[in-house]
C-alpha positions as CSV (number, residue, x, y, z in Angstrom):
1,M,-12.6,-4.6,-9.1
2,K,-16.0,-5.4,-7.7
3,S,-16.6,-2.5,-5.4
4,N,-19.8,-3.9,-4.1
5,S,-17.9,-7.1,-2.9
6,K,-17.1,-7.6,0.9
7,V,-13.6,-6.6,1.8
8,F,-11.5,-8.5,4.2
9,D,-9.3,-6.4,6.4
10,S,-5.7,-7.1,7.6
11,P,-5.9,-9.9,10.1
12,I,-3.5,-7.9,12.5
13,G,-5.4,-6.5,15.2
14,W,-3.7,-3.0,15.1
15,V,-3.7,-2.7,11.4
16,R,-7.7,-3.6,11.2
17,S,-8.2,-1.0,14.0
18,H,-6.3,1.7,11.9
19,I,-8.2,0.4,8.7
20,N,-11.5,0.9,10.7
21,D,-10.8,4.2,12.1
22,Y,-9.6,5.3,8.7
23,V,-12.9,4.1,6.9
24,A,-15.3,5.4,9.5
25,T,-14.0,8.8,9.2
26,K,-13.3,8.9,5.7
27,G,-9.4,9.4,6.4
28,K,-9.9,12.2,9.1
29,K,-8.6,9.4,11.7
30,G,-6.1,7.2,10.3
31,H,-4.5,9.3,7.0
32,N,-1.8,10.5,9.5
33,W,-0.6,7.9,11.7
34,Q,2.1,8.6,14.0
35,G,3.1,11.5,12.0
36,L,3.4,9.3,8.8
37,P,0.9,9.5,5.7
38,T,-1.0,6.4,5.0
39,L,-3.3,5.0,2.5
40,L,-5.6,2.0,2.3
41,L,-4.8,-0.5,-0.5
42,T,-7.3,-3.1,-1.6
43,T,-5.9,-5.9,-3.7
44,V,-7.5,-9.2,-5.2
45,G,-6.5,-12.2,-3.0
46,R,-4.4,-14.3,-5.6
47,K,-5.8,-17.6,-4.4
48,S,-9.1,-16.6,-2.9
49,G,-10.2,-13.8,-5.3
50,K,-11.4,-12.0,-2.3
51,L,-10.7,-8.4,-1.7
52,R,-7.9,-7.9,0.7
53,R,-7.5,-4.4,2.4
54,T,-4.4,-3.2,4.3
55,A,-2.8,0.3,5.5
56,L,0.3,1.2,4.2
57,I,2.6,4.2,4.6
58,Y,2.9,6.1,1.3
59,G,5.0,8.9,-0.6
60,R,4.4,10.7,-4.0
61,D,6.2,11.1,-7.1
62,G,4.2,13.7,-9.1
63,N,0.8,12.1,-9.7
64,D,1.9,8.6,-8.6
65,Y,1.7,7.1,-5.1
66,L,4.6,5.0,-3.8
67,V,4.4,2.3,-1.3
68,V,7.2,-0.3,-0.1
69,A,6.7,-3.7,0.4
70,S,8.8,-4.0,3.2
71,N,7.0,-6.6,5.6
72,G,9.4,-5.3,8.1
73,G,12.4,-6.6,6.8
74,A,10.9,-10.2,6.7
75,I,12.2,-12.7,4.2
76,H,9.3,-13.0,2.6
77,H,7.3,-10.4,0.4
78,P,3.7,-9.2,2.2
79,E,0.8,-11.0,0.9
80,W,-0.5,-7.5,-0.6
81,Y,2.4,-7.4,-2.7
82,L,2.1,-11.0,-4.1
83,N,-1.6,-10.2,-4.6
84,L,-0.9,-7.2,-6.9
85,V,1.7,-9.0,-8.8
86,K,-0.8,-11.3,-10.0
87,T,-3.4,-8.6,-10.4
88,P,-2.1,-5.2,-10.7
89,A,-5.5,-3.2,-10.6
90,V,-6.0,-2.1,-7.1
91,E,-8.3,0.2,-5.3
92,V,-6.7,2.9,-3.3
93,Q,-8.3,5.3,-0.5
94,V,-6.0,8.5,0.4
95,G,-7.9,10.5,2.9
96,A,-11.6,10.7,1.6
97,D,-10.6,10.2,-2.0
98,K,-11.1,6.7,-3.4
99,F,-9.7,5.7,-6.9
100,T,-8.6,2.8,-9.0
101,A,-5.0,2.5,-9.8
102,Q,-2.5,0.3,-11.7
103,T,0.6,-1.0,-10.2
104,R,4.1,-1.7,-11.1
105,T,7.1,-2.7,-9.3
106,A,9.8,0.1,-9.7
107,P,12.7,-1.2,-12.1
108,V,16.3,-0.7,-10.9
109,A,16.8,2.5,-12.9
110,E,13.9,4.2,-11.0
111,K,14.3,2.7,-7.6
112,S,17.0,4.5,-5.9
113,R,15.5,7.6,-6.8
114,L,12.1,6.7,-5.3
115,W,13.6,4.9,-2.4
116,Q,15.1,8.0,-1.4
117,L,11.7,9.9,-1.6
118,M,10.3,6.9,0.8
119,T,13.3,6.9,3.3
120,N,12.8,10.5,3.7
121,I,9.5,9.8,5.0
122,F,10.1,6.5,6.8
123,A,14.0,6.2,7.4
124,Q,13.4,2.5,9.0
125,Y,13.0,1.3,5.3
126,D,16.6,1.1,5.0
127,D,17.1,-0.8,8.1
128,Y,14.4,-3.2,6.7
129,Q,16.2,-3.6,3.4
130,I,19.5,-4.4,5.2
131,K,17.5,-7.2,7.2
132,A,15.7,-8.5,4.1
133,S,19.3,-8.5,2.1
134,E,20.7,-10.9,4.8
135,A,17.9,-13.2,3.7
136,G,18.6,-12.7,-0.1
137,R,15.2,-10.7,-0.7
138,D,15.3,-7.2,-2.4
139,I,12.3,-4.9,-1.2
140,P,10.0,-4.1,-3.9
141,L,9.0,-0.3,-4.1
142,V,5.7,-0.1,-5.8
143,I,4.3,2.7,-8.0
144,L,0.4,3.4,-8.0
145,K,-0.8,5.3,-10.7
146,H,-4.1,6.8,-10.3
147,I,-6.6,5.6,-12.9
148,E,-9.9,7.2,-12.1
149,N,-12.0,8.8,-9.1
150,K,-14.9,7.3,-7.6
151,S,-17.6,9.6,-5.9
152,K,-16.7,10.7,-2.4
153,A,-20.3,9.2,-1.7
154,E,-19.3,5.6,-2.4
155,V,-16.6,6.1,0.2
């Protein structure tokens, strides 16, 4: 990823505000959002090639980070998920830490265990899956494998 390229934040107002607070305070404001742990995920736009950033609830499985592509149970996957399917290398910020990660969608064999970890953090994911299932969509759970640290001065 081109770390010096302009990053475009979510166009959704409250998400963009959350991201701005998170970045400005190096995660002191925003990492804990309404009692939930959040990270910032930057993907490469699959059509535009631009860097796209959003804030997501996350969980942990050992050294890996987990995020759910719920899109509130909508019939379509969120844009950030479609972006990382095309380009699985992403940038992640957790608090003040920034690092590169390689992403993969959890296969069925892993998903049920990881899904339980995520619903322990945010129980609404089960409701979102029911809603998405009615439209024929299975919500992906994404594993972010930490690749390298960036210096905190770059944050």
